[in-house]
N, CA, C and O atoms as a GROMACS GRO file, in nm:
protein
  652
    1MET      N    1   4.157   7.573   4.624
    1MET     CA    2   4.300   7.572   4.599
    1MET      C    3   4.325   7.549   4.450
    1MET      O    4   4.266   7.460   4.390
    2ALA      N    5   4.411   7.628   4.394
    2ALA     CA    6   4.442   7.617   4.250
    2ALA      C    7   4.516   7.487   4.221
    2ALA      O    8   4.594   7.438   4.302
    3GLN      N    9   4.489   7.433   4.105
    3GLN     CA   10   4.558   7.312   4.062
    3GLN      C   11   4.697   7.347   4.012
    3GLN      O   12   4.722   7.459   3.966
    4VAL      N   13   4.788   7.250   4.021
    4VAL     CA   14   4.925   7.269   3.974
    4VAL      C   15   4.927   7.264   3.822
    4VAL      O   16   4.871   7.173   3.760
    5VAL      N   17   4.993   7.362   3.762
    5VAL     CA   18   5.010   7.368   3.616
    5VAL      C   19   5.158   7.356   3.586
    5VAL      O   20   5.239   7.436   3.633
    6VAL      N   21   5.193   7.255   3.507
    6VAL     CA   22   5.331   7.233   3.467
    6VAL      C   23   5.343   7.261   3.318
    6VAL      O   24   5.272   7.202   3.237
    7GLY      N   25   5.434   7.351   3.284
    7GLY     CA   26   5.456   7.385   3.144
    7GLY      C   27   5.566   7.301   3.084
    7GLY      O   28   5.673   7.284   3.144
    8VAL      N   29   5.540   7.248   2.967
    8VAL     CA   30   5.645   7.177   2.891
    8VAL      C   31   5.672   7.261   2.768
    8VAL      O   32   5.585   7.280   2.682
    9MET      N   33   5.794   7.310   2.761
    9MET     CA   34   5.836   7.396   2.650
    9MET      C   35   5.944   7.322   2.572
    9MET      O   36   6.030   7.256   2.630
   10GLY      N   37   5.939   7.333   2.441
   10GLY     CA   38   6.039   7.266   2.360
   10GLY      C   39   6.020   7.295   2.213
   10GLY      O   40   5.932   7.370   2.172
   11ALA      N   41   6.106   7.234   2.136
   11ALA     CA   42   6.110   7.258   1.993
   11ALA      C   43   5.979   7.220   1.925
   11ALA      O   44   5.913   7.123   1.963
   12GLY      N   45   5.944   7.298   1.825
   12GLY     CA   46   5.827   7.269   1.742
   12GLY      C   47   5.869   7.192   1.620
   12GLY      O   48   5.888   7.071   1.625
   13ASP      N   49   5.884   7.263   1.509
   13ASP     CA   50   5.920   7.200   1.382
   13ASP      C   51   6.057   7.133   1.385
   13ASP      O   52   6.080   7.038   1.311
   14LEU      N   53   6.147   7.180   1.469
   14LEU     CA   54   6.283   7.126   1.472
   14LEU      C   55   6.304   7.020   1.581
   14LEU      O   56   6.417   6.981   1.608
   15ALA      N   57   6.196   6.975   1.643
   15ALA     CA   58   6.208   6.872   1.746
   15ALA      C   59   6.264   6.743   1.688
   15ALA      O   60   6.228   6.703   1.577
   16THR      N   61   6.351   6.681   1.763
   16THR     CA   62   6.407   6.551   1.722
   16THR      C   63   6.313   6.440   1.766
   16THR      O   64   6.221   6.462   1.845
   17HIS      N   65   6.337   6.321   1.715
   17HIS     CA   66   6.259   6.204   1.757
   17HIS      C   67   6.276   6.183   1.908
   17HIS      O   68   6.180   6.150   1.978
   18GLU      N   69   6.398   6.201   1.958
   18GLU     CA   70   6.424   6.186   2.101
   18GLU      C   71   6.346   6.290   2.182
   18GLU      O   72   6.291   6.256   2.287
   19ASP      N   73   6.341   6.414   2.135
   19ASP     CA   74   6.264   6.519   2.203
   19ASP      C   75   6.117   6.478   2.216
   19ASP      O   76   6.058   6.491   2.323
   20THR      N   77   6.060   6.429   2.106
   20THR     CA   78   5.917   6.397   2.110
   20THR      C   79   5.889   6.272   2.194
   20THR      O   80   5.785   6.263   2.258
   21GLU      N   81   5.981   6.178   2.195
   21GLU     CA   82   5.963   6.059   2.281
   21GLU      C   83   5.965   6.100   2.428
   21GLU      O   84   5.880   6.058   2.506
   22LEU      N   85   6.063   6.183   2.465
   22LEU     CA   86   6.071   6.232   2.603
   22LEU      C   87   5.947   6.314   2.638
   22LEU      O   88   5.892   6.300   2.748
   23ALA      N   89   5.904   6.399   2.547
   23ALA     CA   90   5.788   6.485   2.573
   23ALA      C   91   5.661   6.402   2.594
   23ALA      O   92   5.581   6.433   2.682
   24TYR      N   93   5.644   6.297   2.514
   24TYR     CA   94   5.526   6.211   2.530
   24TYR      C   95   5.525   6.149   2.669
   24TYR      O   96   5.423   6.152   2.738
   25GLN      N   97   5.639   6.093   2.710
   25GLN     CA   98   5.648   6.032   2.843
   25GLN      C   99   5.630   6.135   2.953
   25GLN      O  100   5.569   6.107   3.056
   26LEU      N  101   5.682   6.253   2.931
   26LEU     CA  102   5.668   6.362   3.027
   26LEU      C  103   5.521   6.401   3.043
   26LEU      O  104   5.473   6.418   3.155
   27GLY      N  105   5.451   6.416   2.931
   27GLY     CA  106   5.309   6.447   2.936
   27GLY      C  107   5.230   6.342   3.012
   27GLY      O  108   5.144   6.375   3.094
   28LYS      N  109   5.259   6.216   2.986
   28LYS     CA  110   5.192   6.107   3.059
   28LYS      C  111   5.217   6.118   3.208
   28LYS      O  112   5.124   6.107   3.288
   29SER      N  113   5.342   6.138   3.246
   29SER     CA  114   5.379   6.145   3.387
   29SER      C  115   5.318   6.265   3.457
   29SER      O  116   5.278   6.256   3.573
   30ILE      N  117   5.310   6.376   3.387
   30ILE     CA  118   5.247   6.496   3.444
   30ILE      C  119   5.100   6.466   3.475
   30ILE      O  120   5.051   6.498   3.584
   31ALA      N  121   5.031   6.405   3.381
   31ALA     CA  122   4.890   6.370   3.402
   31ALA      C  123   4.874   6.268   3.515
   31ALA      O  124   4.782   6.279   3.595
   32GLU      N  125   4.962   6.170   3.520
   32GLU     CA  126   4.955   6.067   3.624
   32GLU      C  127   4.975   6.124   3.763
   32GLU      O  128   4.931   6.065   3.862
   33ASN      N  129   5.042   6.238   3.773
   33ASN     CA  130   5.060   6.305   3.901
   33ASN      C  131   4.944   6.398   3.934
   33ASN      O  132   4.943   6.461   4.040
   34GLY      N  133   4.846   6.406   3.844
   34GLY     CA  134   4.729   6.490   3.869
   34GLY      C  135   4.751   6.637   3.839
   34GLY      O  136   4.671   6.721   3.878
   35TRP      N  137   4.861   6.669   3.770
   35TRP     CA  138   4.890   6.806   3.734
   35TRP      C  139   4.832   6.839   3.598
   35TRP      O  140   4.811   6.749   3.516
   36ILE      N  141   4.806   6.964   3.572
   36ILE     CA  142   4.759   7.011   3.442
   36ILE      C  143   4.881   7.043   3.357
   36ILE      O  144   4.978   7.101   3.406
   37LEU      N  145   4.877   7.004   3.231
   37LEU     CA  146   4.986   7.032   3.137
   37LEU      C  147   4.954   7.159   3.059
   37LEU      O  148   4.842   7.178   3.013
   38LEU      N  149   5.055   7.245   3.044
   38LEU     CA  150   5.043   7.363   2.960
   38LEU      C  151   5.153   7.356   2.855
   38LEU      O  152   5.269   7.333   2.887
   39THR      N  153   5.115   7.376   2.729
   39THR     CA  154   5.212   7.380   2.619
   39THR      C  155   5.179   7.498   2.528
   39THR      O  156   5.087   7.575   2.555
   40GLY      N  157   5.256   7.510   2.421
   40GLY     CA  158   5.229   7.611   2.320
   40GLY      C  159   5.110   7.575   2.233
   40GLY      O  160   5.070   7.654   2.148
   41GLY      N  161   5.052   7.457   2.254
   41GLY     CA  162   4.923   7.421   2.196
   41GLY      C  163   4.919   7.374   2.053
   41GLY      O  164   4.816   7.326   2.007
   42ARG      N  165   5.030   7.388   1.980
   42ARG     CA  166   5.028   7.353   1.838
   42ARG      C  167   5.044   7.203   1.818
   42ARG      O  168   5.092   7.132   1.907
   43LYS      N  169   5.004   7.153   1.700
   43LYS     CA  170   5.013   7.010   1.669
   43LYS      C  171   5.144   6.978   1.600
   43LYS      O  172   5.148   6.928   1.488
   44VAL      N  173   5.254   7.010   1.670
   44VAL     CA  174   5.387   6.987   1.615
   44VAL      C  175   5.487   6.969   1.729
   44VAL      O  176   5.474   7.033   1.834
   45GLY      N  177   5.585   6.884   1.709
   45GLY     CA  178   5.698   6.870   1.798
   45GLY      C  179   5.666   6.835   1.942
   45GLY      O  180   5.577   6.755   1.971
   46VAL      N  181   5.740   6.898   2.033
   46VAL     CA  182   5.727   6.872   2.176
   46VAL      C  183   5.587   6.906   2.225
   46VAL      O  184   5.532   6.834   2.309
   47MET      N  185   5.528   7.013   2.173
   47MET     CA  186   5.392   7.053   2.215
   47MET      C  187   5.293   6.940   2.190
   47MET      O  188   5.216   6.903   2.279
   48GLU      N  189   5.295   6.887   2.070
   48GLU     CA  190   5.203   6.780   2.031
   48GLU      C  191   5.230   6.653   2.112
   48GLU      O  192   5.137   6.591   2.163
   49ALA      N  193   5.357   6.616   2.122
   49ALA     CA  194   5.391   6.491   2.191
   49ALA      C  195   5.352   6.496   2.339
   49ALA      O  196   5.293   6.401   2.390
   50ALA      N  197   5.385   6.604   2.408
   50ALA     CA  198   5.350   6.616   2.549
   50ALA      C  199   5.198   6.616   2.566
   50ALA      O  200   5.146   6.552   2.658
   51SER      N  201   5.129   6.687   2.480
   51SER     CA  202   4.982   6.694   2.488
   51SER      C  203   4.920   6.556   2.467
   51SER      O  204   4.829   6.518   2.540
   52GLN      N  205   4.968   6.483   2.369
   52GLN     CA  206   4.916   6.348   2.343
   52GLN      C  207   4.946   6.254   2.460
   52GLN      O  208   4.863   6.171   2.496
   53GLY      N  209   5.064   6.268   2.518
   53GLY     CA  210   5.098   6.185   2.634
   53GLY      C  211   5.005   6.212   2.751
   53GLY      O  212   4.958   6.118   2.816
   54ALA      N  213   4.980   6.340   2.778
   54ALA     CA  214   4.889   6.375   2.888
   54ALA      C  215   4.749   6.321   2.862
   54ALA      O  216   4.684   6.268   2.952
   55LYS      N  217   4.702   6.336   2.739
   55LYS     CA  218   4.568   6.286   2.703
   55LYS      C  219   4.560   6.136   2.721
   55LYS      O  220   4.458   6.084   2.768
   56ALA      N  221   4.668   6.064   2.683
   56ALA     CA  222   4.669   5.918   2.695
   56ALA      C  223   4.654   5.873   2.840
   56ALA      O  224   4.610   5.761   2.866
   57SER      N  225   4.691   5.960   2.934
   57SER     CA  226   4.678   5.927   3.076
   57SER      C  227   4.563   6.002   3.142
   57SER      O  228   4.557   6.010   3.265
   58GLY      N  229   4.472   6.055   3.061
   58GLY     CA  230   4.352   6.119   3.114
   58GLY      C  231   4.374   6.257   3.172
   58GLY      O  232   4.294   6.304   3.253
   59GLY      N  233   4.481   6.323   3.132
   59GLY     CA  234   4.513   6.455   3.185
   59GLY      C  235   4.440   6.568   3.116
   59GLY      O  236   4.371   6.549   3.016
   60ILE      N  237   4.456   6.687   3.173
   60ILE     CA  238   4.399   6.809   3.117
   60ILE      C  239   4.512   6.887   3.052
   60ILE      O  240   4.620   6.901   3.110
   61VAL      N  241   4.488   6.938   2.931
   61VAL     CA  242   4.590   7.009   2.854
   61VAL      C  243   4.542   7.149   2.819
   61VAL      O  244   4.435   7.167   2.762
   62ILE      N  245   4.625   7.248   2.854
   62ILE     CA  246   4.602   7.386   2.816
   62ILE      C  247   4.700   7.419   2.704
   62ILE      O  248   4.818   7.388   2.714
   63GLY      N  249   4.651   7.482   2.598
   63GLY     CA  250   4.736   7.523   2.487
   63GLY      C  251   4.731   7.673   2.468
   63GLY      O  252   4.624   7.730   2.448
   64ILE      N  253   4.847   7.738   2.476
   64ILE     CA  254   4.857   7.882   2.456
   64ILE      C  255   4.900   7.904   2.311
   64ILE      O  256   5.018   7.893   2.279
   65LEU      N  257   4.806   7.935   2.226
   65LEU     CA  258   4.830   7.940   2.082
   65LEU      C  259   4.885   8.076   2.037
   65LEU      O  260   4.844   8.180   2.087
   66PRO      N  261   4.979   8.073   1.941
   66PRO     CA  262   5.041   8.198   1.896
   66PRO      C  263   4.956   8.280   1.800
   66PRO      O  264   4.973   8.401   1.791
   67GLY      N  265   4.867   8.214   1.727
   67GLY     CA  266   4.791   8.284   1.623
   67GLY      C  267   4.658   8.339   1.671
   67GLY      O  268   4.633   8.350   1.791
   68ASN      N  269   4.573   8.375   1.573
   68ASN     CA  270   4.443   8.433   1.605
   68ASN      C  271   4.328   8.334   1.582
   68ASN      O  272   4.212   8.373   1.573
   69ASN      N  273   4.364   8.205   1.572
   69ASN     CA  274   4.262   8.102   1.554
   69ASN      C  275   4.315   7.969   1.607
   69ASN      O  276   4.426   7.962   1.660
   70LYS      N  277   4.234   7.865   1.593
   70LYS     CA  278   4.271   7.733   1.644
   70LYS      C  279   4.313   7.636   1.534
   70LYS      O  280   4.318   7.515   1.557
   71LEU      N  281   4.344   7.686   1.416
   71LEU     CA  282   4.374   7.598   1.303
   71LEU      C  283   4.495   7.507   1.326
   71LEU      O  284   4.494   7.394   1.280
   72GLU      N  285   4.597   7.553   1.396
   72GLU     CA  286   4.717   7.472   1.420
   72GLU      C  287   4.715   7.401   1.555
   72GLU      O  288   4.816   7.347   1.597
   73MET      N  289   4.600   7.402   1.622
   73MET     CA  290   4.590   7.346   1.757
   73MET      C  291   4.594   7.194   1.757
   73MET      O  292   4.535   7.130   1.670
   74SER      N  293   4.664   7.139   1.854
   74SER     CA  294   4.666   6.994   1.875
   74SER      C  295   4.526   6.946   1.912
   74SER      O  296   4.452   7.014   1.982
   75ASP      N  297   4.492   6.828   1.864
   75ASP     CA  298   4.363   6.767   1.900
   75ASP      C  299   4.357   6.731   2.048
   75ASP      O  300   4.249   6.709   2.102
   76ALA      N  301   4.472   6.725   2.115
   76ALA     CA  302   4.478   6.687   2.256
   76ALA      C  303   4.456   6.806   2.350
   76ALA      O  304   4.450   6.786   2.471
   77VAL      N  305   4.446   6.927   2.297
   77VAL     CA  306   4.426   7.045   2.382
   77VAL      C  307   4.281   7.050   2.429
   77VAL      O  308   4.188   7.041   2.349
   78ASP      N  309   4.263   7.066   2.560
   78ASP     CA  310   4.129   7.079   2.618
   78ASP      C  311   4.087   7.225   2.631
   78ASP      O  312   3.972   7.260   2.605
   79ILE      N  313   4.181   7.309   2.670
   79ILE     CA  314   4.154   7.450   2.691
   79ILE      C  315   4.250   7.529   2.604
   79ILE      O  316   4.371   7.528   2.627
   80ALA      N  317   4.196   7.597   2.504
   80ALA     CA  318   4.279   7.676   2.413
   80ALA      C  319   4.272   7.823   2.450
   80ALA      O  320   4.165   7.879   2.471
   81ILE      N  321   4.390   7.885   2.458
   81ILE     CA  322   4.398   8.028   2.479
   81ILE      C  323   4.457   8.086   2.350
   81ILE      O  324   4.574   8.066   2.320
   82VAL      N  325   4.375   8.155   2.273
   82VAL     CA  326   4.416   8.212   2.145
   82VAL      C  327   4.468   8.353   2.172
   82VAL      O  328   4.395   8.438   2.223
   83THR      N  329   4.596   8.378   2.138
   83THR     CA  330   4.659   8.503   2.180
   83THR      C  331   4.683   8.603   2.068
   83THR      O  332   4.684   8.724   2.094
   84ASP      N  333   4.703   8.558   1.945
   84ASP     CA  334   4.743   8.645   1.834
   84ASP      C  335   4.868   8.725   1.870
   84ASP      O  336   4.884   8.840   1.827
   85LEU      N  337   4.959   8.663   1.949
   85LEU     CA  338   5.080   8.731   1.994
   85LEU      C  339   5.208   8.672   1.937
   85LEU      O  340   5.317   8.722   1.967
   86GLY      N  341   5.199   8.568   1.856
   86GLY     CA  342   5.321   8.506   1.804
   86GLY      C  343   5.411   8.463   1.919
   86GLY      O  344   5.366   8.401   2.015
   87ASN      N  345   5.540   8.498   1.907
   87ASN     CA  346   5.635   8.462   2.012
   87ASN      C  347   5.610   8.537   2.142
   87ASN      O  348   5.661   8.497   2.247
   88GLY      N  349   5.534   8.644   2.137
   88GLY     CA  350   5.500   8.718   2.258
   88GLY      C  351   5.422   8.633   2.357
   88GLY      O  352   5.415   8.665   2.476
   89ARG      N  353   5.363   8.524   2.308
   89ARG     CA  354   5.288   8.437   2.397
   89ARG      C  355   5.378   8.363   2.494
   89ARG      O  356   5.331   8.307   2.593
   90ASN      N  357   5.509   8.362   2.467
   90ASN     CA  358   5.602   8.289   2.554
   90ASN      C  359   5.594   8.337   2.698
   90ASN      O  360   5.607   8.257   2.791
   91ASN      N  361   5.573   8.466   2.719
   91ASN     CA  362   5.562   8.516   2.855
   91ASN      C  363   5.434   8.465   2.921
   91ASN      O  364   5.434   8.434   3.040
   92ILE      N  365   5.326   8.456   2.846
   92ILE     CA  366   5.202   8.399   2.898
   92ILE      C  367   5.225   8.253   2.935
   92ILE      O  368   5.180   8.207   3.040
   93ASN      N  369   5.295   8.180   2.849
   93ASN     CA  370   5.324   8.038   2.876
   93ASN      C  371   5.387   8.022   3.014
   93ASN      O  372   5.338   7.944   3.096
   94VAL      N  373   5.495   8.095   3.039
   94VAL     CA  374   5.570   8.072   3.162
   94VAL      C  375   5.502   8.132   3.285
   94VAL      O  376   5.511   8.076   3.394
   95LEU      N  377   5.435   8.246   3.268
   95LEU     CA  378   5.367   8.307   3.383
   95LEU      C  379   5.245   8.226   3.427
   95LEU      O  380   5.200   8.241   3.541
   96SER      N  381   5.193   8.142   3.340
   96SER     CA  382   5.075   8.062   3.372
   96SER      C  383   5.110   7.928   3.436
   96SER      O  384   5.021   7.850   3.468
   97CYS      N  385   5.238   7.901   3.454
   97CYS     CA  386   5.286   7.774   3.508
   97CYS      C  387   5.343   7.790   3.648
   97CYS      O  388   5.392   7.896   3.686
   98ASP      N  389   5.335   7.682   3.724
   98ASP     CA  390   5.402   7.676   3.854
   98ASP      C  391   5.546   7.631   3.837
   98ASP      O  392   5.631   7.656   3.923
   99LEU      N  393   5.573   7.564   3.726
   99LEU     CA  394   5.704   7.504   3.698
   99LEU      C  395   5.715   7.487   3.547
   99LEU      O  396   5.616   7.454   3.481
  100VAL      N  397   5.834   7.508   3.493
  100VAL     CA  398   5.858   7.490   3.350
  100VAL      C  399   5.960   7.378   3.331
  100VAL      O  400   6.063   7.374   3.399
  101ILE      N  401   5.931   7.289   3.238
  101ILE     CA  402   6.026   7.185   3.199
  101ILE      C  403   6.060   7.206   3.052
  101ILE      O  404   5.972   7.206   2.966
  102ALA      N  405   6.189   7.224   3.024
  102ALA     CA  406   6.236   7.242   2.886
  102ALA      C  407   6.280   7.108   2.832
  102ALA      O  408   6.368   7.042   2.887
  103CYS      N  409   6.216   7.068   2.722
  103CYS     CA  410   6.244   6.940   2.657
  103CYS      C  411   6.282   6.970   2.514
  103CYS      O  412   6.197   7.006   2.432
  104GLY      N  413   6.411   6.958   2.482
  104GLY     CA  414   6.460   7.005   2.353
  104GLY      C  415   6.492   7.153   2.367
  104GLY      O  416   6.450   7.218   2.463
  105MET      N  417   6.567   7.206   2.272
  105MET     CA  418   6.607   7.345   2.284
  105MET      C  419   6.615   7.409   2.148
  105MET      O  420   6.662   7.348   2.052
  106GLY      N  421   6.570   7.529   2.141
  106GLY     CA  422   6.580   7.615   2.024
  106GLY      C  423   6.565   7.757   2.074
  106GLY      O  424   6.560   7.781   2.195
  107LEU      N  425   6.559   7.851   1.984
  107LEU     CA  426   6.551   7.991   2.025
  107LEU      C  427   6.422   8.022   2.102
  107LEU      O  428   6.425   8.095   2.201
  108GLY      N  429   6.311   7.966   2.057
  108GLY     CA  430   6.185   7.990   2.128
  108GLY      C  431   6.187   7.932   2.268
  108GLY      O  432   6.142   7.996   2.364
  109THR      N  433   6.240   7.810   2.281
  109THR     CA  434   6.249   7.746   2.412
  109THR      C  435   6.346   7.823   2.502
  109THR      O  436   6.318   7.843   2.620
  110ALA      N  437   6.458   7.866   2.446
  110ALA     CA  438   6.554   7.945   2.524
  110ALA      C  439   6.489   8.073   2.576
  110ALA      O  440   6.514   8.114   2.689
  111SER      N  441   6.405   8.136   2.493
  111SER     CA  442   6.338   8.258   2.539
  111SER      C  443   6.240   8.227   2.651
  111SER      O  444   6.226   8.305   2.745
  112GLU      N  445   6.171   8.113   2.642
  112GLU     CA  446   6.079   8.075   2.749
  112GLU      C  447   6.152   8.045   2.879
  112GLU      O  448   6.107   8.084   2.987
  113VAL      N  449   6.265   7.976   2.869
  113VAL     CA  450   6.345   7.948   2.989
  113VAL      C  451   6.391   8.079   3.051
  113VAL      O  452   6.381   8.098   3.173
  114ALA      N  453   6.442   8.171   2.970
  114ALA     CA  454   6.489   8.299   3.021
  114ALA      C  455   6.375   8.378   3.086
  114ALA      O  456   6.393   8.436   3.193
  115LEU      N  457   6.259   8.380   3.023
  115LEU     CA  458   6.144   8.450   3.080
  115LEU      C  459   6.099   8.386   3.211
  115LEU      O  460   6.062   8.456   3.305
  116ALA      N  461   6.102   8.254   3.216
  116ALA     CA  462   6.065   8.184   3.340
  116ALA      C  463   6.161   8.223   3.452
  116ALA      O  464   6.117   8.254   3.564
  117LEU      N  465   6.289   8.222   3.424
  117LEU     CA  466   6.388   8.257   3.526
  117LEU      C  467   6.374   8.402   3.569
  117LEU      O  468   6.383   8.433   3.687
  118LYS      N  469   6.351   8.491   3.472
  118LYS     CA  470   6.333   8.634   3.502
  118LYS      C  471   6.214   8.655   3.595
  118LYS      O  472   6.212   8.749   3.674
  119ASN      N  473   6.114   8.567   3.584
  119ASN     CA  474   5.992   8.578   3.665
  119ASN      C  475   5.991   8.481   3.783
  119ASN      O  476   5.885   8.448   3.837
  120ASN      N  477   6.109   8.436   3.821
  120ASN     CA  478   6.125   8.350   3.940
  120ASN      C  479   6.048   8.219   3.935
  120ASN      O  480   6.002   8.170   4.038
  121ARG      N  481   6.035   8.162   3.816
  121ARG     CA  482   5.974   8.030   3.803
  121ARG      C  483   6.085   7.926   3.801
  121ARG      O  484   6.188   7.947   3.736
  122PRO      N  485   6.066   7.815   3.870
  122PRO     CA  486   6.166   7.708   3.861
  122PRO      C  487   6.163   7.644   3.723
  122PRO      O  488   6.057   7.629   3.662
  123VAL      N  489   6.280   7.606   3.675
  123VAL     CA  490   6.294   7.545   3.543
  123VAL      C  491   6.374   7.415   3.556
  123VAL      O  492   6.480   7.410   3.617
  124ILE      N  493   6.320   7.311   3.496
  124ILE     CA  494   6.393   7.184   3.486
  124ILE      C  495   6.435   7.168   3.341
  124ILE      O  496   6.353   7.172   3.250
  125LEU      N  497   6.564   7.150   3.321
  125LEU     CA  498   6.619   7.126   3.189
  125LEU      C  499   6.631   6.976   3.171
  125LEU      O  500   6.714   6.911   3.235
  126LEU      N  501   6.547   6.921   3.083
  126LEU     CA  502   6.543   6.777   3.062
  126LEU      C  503   6.633   6.736   2.947
  126LEU      O  504   6.615   6.779   2.833
  127HIS      N  505   6.731   6.653   2.978
  127HIS     CA  506   6.820   6.594   2.877
  127HIS      C  507   6.880   6.700   2.785
  127HIS      O  508   6.874   6.690   2.662
  128GLN      N  509   6.939   6.800   2.847
  128GLN     CA  510   6.997   6.911   2.772
  128GLN      C  511   7.149   6.894   2.761
  128GLN      O  512   7.210   6.823   2.840
  129GLN      N  513   7.206   6.960   2.663
  129GLN     CA  514   7.352   6.962   2.651
  129GLN      C  515   7.411   7.032   2.772
  129GLN      O  516   7.350   7.123   2.829
  130GLU      N  517   7.530   6.991   2.811
  130GLU     CA  518   7.597   7.048   2.929
  130GLU      C  519   7.613   7.200   2.917
  130GLU      O  520   7.595   7.272   3.014
  131VAL      N  521   7.647   7.248   2.797
  131VAL     CA  522   7.667   7.392   2.778
  131VAL      C  523   7.537   7.469   2.803
  131VAL      O  524   7.541   7.580   2.855
  132THR      N  525   7.424   7.411   2.767
  132THR     CA  526   7.294   7.475   2.791
  132THR      C  527   7.266   7.482   2.940
  132THR      O  528   7.226   7.587   2.992
  133SER      N  529   7.287   7.371   3.009
  133SER     CA  530   7.264   7.368   3.154
  133SER      C  531   7.356   7.466   3.226
  133SER      O  532   7.313   7.535   3.318
  134GLN      N  533   7.482   7.471   3.185
  134GLN     CA  534   7.577   7.563   3.248
  134GLN      C  535   7.536   7.708   3.227
  134GLN      O  536   7.543   7.790   3.320
  135PHE      N  537   7.494   7.740   3.106
  135PHE     CA  538   7.454   7.878   3.075
  135PHE      C  539   7.340   7.924   3.164
  135PHE      O  540   7.350   8.027   3.230
  136PHE      N  541   7.231   7.847   3.168
  136PHE     CA  542   7.115   7.889   3.246
  136PHE      C  543   7.142   7.880   3.396
  136PHE      O  544   7.094   7.964   3.472
  137SER      N  545   7.219   7.782   3.439
  137SER     CA  546   7.254   7.771   3.581
  137SER      C  547   7.339   7.889   3.626
  137SER      O  548   7.325   7.937   3.739
  138HIS      N  549   7.424   7.936   3.538
  138HIS     CA  550   7.507   8.053   3.570
  138HIS      C  551   7.419   8.177   3.593
  138HIS      O  552   7.451   8.262   3.677
  139LEU      N  553   7.311   8.186   3.519
  139LEU     CA  554   7.223   8.303   3.530
  139LEU      C  555   7.132   8.298   3.654
  139LEU      O  556   7.102   8.402   3.713
  140ALA      N  557   7.089   8.179   3.693
  140ALA     CA  558   6.994   8.166   3.804
  140ALA      C  559   7.008   8.029   3.869
  140ALA      O  560   6.920   7.944   3.858
  141SER      N  561   7.119   8.009   3.937
  141SER     CA  562   7.153   7.876   3.988
  141SER      C  563   7.048   7.816   4.082
  141SER      O  564   7.032   7.694   4.084
  142GLU      N  565   6.978   7.897   4.158
  142GLU     CA  566   6.881   7.843   4.253
  142GLU      C  567   6.749   7.804   4.189
  142GLU      O  568   6.667   7.737   4.252
  143GLN      N  569   6.726   7.846   4.065
  143GLN     CA  570   6.600   7.817   3.997
  143GLN      C  571   6.613   7.710   3.889
  143GLN      O  572   6.512   7.662   3.838
  144VAL      N  573   6.735   7.673   3.853
  144VAL     CA  574   6.757   7.580   3.742
  144VAL      C  575   6.798   7.444   3.795
  144VAL      O  576   6.886   7.432   3.880
  145PHE      N  577   6.729   7.342   3.743
  145PHE     CA  578   6.756   7.204   3.781
  145PHE      C  579   6.775   7.123   3.653
  145PHE      O  580   6.714   7.153   3.550
  146SER      N  581   6.859   7.023   3.660
  146SER     CA  582   6.884   6.940   3.542
  146SER      C  583   6.840   6.797   3.569
  146SER      O  584   6.860   6.744   3.678
  147ALA      N  585   6.780   6.736   3.468
  147ALA     CA  586   6.736   6.597   3.477
  147ALA      C  587   6.780   6.523   3.352
  147ALA      O  588   6.765   6.574   3.241
  148ALA      N  589   6.833   6.405   3.370
  148ALA     CA  590   6.880   6.325   3.257
  148ALA      C  591   6.767   6.250   3.189
  148ALA      O  592   6.777   6.216   3.071
  149ASN      N  593   6.658   6.226   3.263
  149ASN     CA  594   6.546   6.149   3.207
  149ASN      C  595   6.414   6.196   3.268
  149ASN      O  596   6.413   6.280   3.358
  150VAL      N  597   6.306   6.141   3.218
  150VAL     CA  598   6.172   6.183   3.263
  150VAL      C  599   6.152   6.151   3.411
  150VAL      O  600   6.093   6.231   3.484
  151GLU      N  601   6.198   6.037   3.455
  151GLU     CA  602   6.181   5.998   3.595
  151GLU      C  603   6.246   6.100   3.688
  151GLU      O  604   6.188   6.139   3.789
  152GLN      N  605   6.366   6.144   3.654
  152GLN     CA  606   6.434   6.246   3.735
  152GLN      C  607   6.359   6.380   3.728
  152GLN      O  608   6.349   6.450   3.828
  153ALA      N  609   6.308   6.415   3.611
  153ALA     CA  610   6.234   6.540   3.596
  153ALA      C  611   6.109   6.540   3.684
  153ALA      O  612   6.076   6.640   3.747
  154ILE      N  613   6.040   6.428   3.688
  154ILE     CA  614   5.918   6.419   3.770
  154ILE      C  615   5.954   6.420   3.918
  154ILE      O  616   5.884   6.484   3.998
  155ALA      N  617   6.060   6.351   3.957
  155ALA     CA  618   6.103   6.351   4.097
  155ALA      C  619   6.141   6.493   4.141
  155ALA      O  620   6.104   6.536   4.250
  156LEU      N  621   6.215   6.565   4.057
  156LEU     CA  622   6.249   6.703   4.087
  156LEU      C  623   6.123   6.789   4.096
  156LEU      O  624   6.112   6.874   4.185
  157SER      N  625   6.029   6.768   4.004
  157SER     CA  626   5.904   6.844   4.006
  157SER      C  627   5.831   6.822   4.137
  157SER      O  628   5.780   6.918   4.196
  158GLN      N  629   5.825   6.699   4.182
  158GLN     CA  630   5.756   6.669   4.309
  158GLN      C  631   5.825   6.741   4.425
  158GLN      O  632   5.757   6.795   4.512
  159GLU      N  633   5.959   6.741   4.426
  159GLU     CA  634   6.033   6.810   4.532
  159GLU      C  635   6.006   6.961   4.529
  159GLU      O  636   5.989   7.023   4.634
  160ILE      N  637   6.003   7.017   4.410
  160ILE     CA  638   5.983   7.161   4.396
  160ILE      C  639   5.839   7.201   4.430
  160ILE      O  640   5.816   7.300   4.501
  161LEU      N  641   5.743   7.124   4.380
  161LEU     CA  642   5.602   7.161   4.394
  161LEU      C  643   5.542   7.120   4.529
  161LEU      O  644   5.448   7.183   4.576
  162LEU      N  645   5.597   7.016   4.589
  162LEU     CA  646   5.540   6.964   4.714
  162LEU      C  647   5.649   6.959   4.820
  162LEU      O  648   5.686   6.850   4.865
  163PRO      N  649   5.701   7.073   4.862
  163PRO     CA  650   5.814   7.072   4.958
  163PRO      C  651   5.778   7.016   5.093
  163PRO      O  652   5.863   7.010   5.182
   0.00000   0.00000   0.00000
C-alpha cells in the first residue's frame, strides 16, 4: 500500500514570518501523523520551514526542485526530484500528492492550488485571507477546505485522507 504524501505549497522568497512559523508546525504535524511531506524542495520560505519541521519530527521529505541541479535544495530534503522545469514543476508537485495544503499565498502557490483543483486533489487553505478562500471555493467548493490554524488543517487532513 502506498504511503500518504501531503504537499505543502507556499511562498518562497516572499514568505512572511507567520507563513514560515505555520509551515514549520505543519511539517512537524505531517511527520507525526506518519505521512510523507512533499514541497518545492528549495531552502527558502515555506518549503524550507515545512521541510525542517518534518525532519525535526523524524519525517521523510520529498523535494521537487525547479532547476537542473541540487544547489538550492534544503538540507532537510531526503528525496530530491530534479526537474529543470521551473514553474512547470508545479503540476508534478500537486499530482504527486494525495492532499495539498497551501500555507501563504503568491502567484506560484495560486497556480499550484489551481492545478490541484483541476486534477481533483483536495486542497486545504491554511490561514488564508477570506477573499482567497472565497475565490478558490467558488471554483471547486467540494475540494476546498479552510483552516485557521495547523491543528484544524491536520484534523481536516485526517478526515479527508482517512474517511
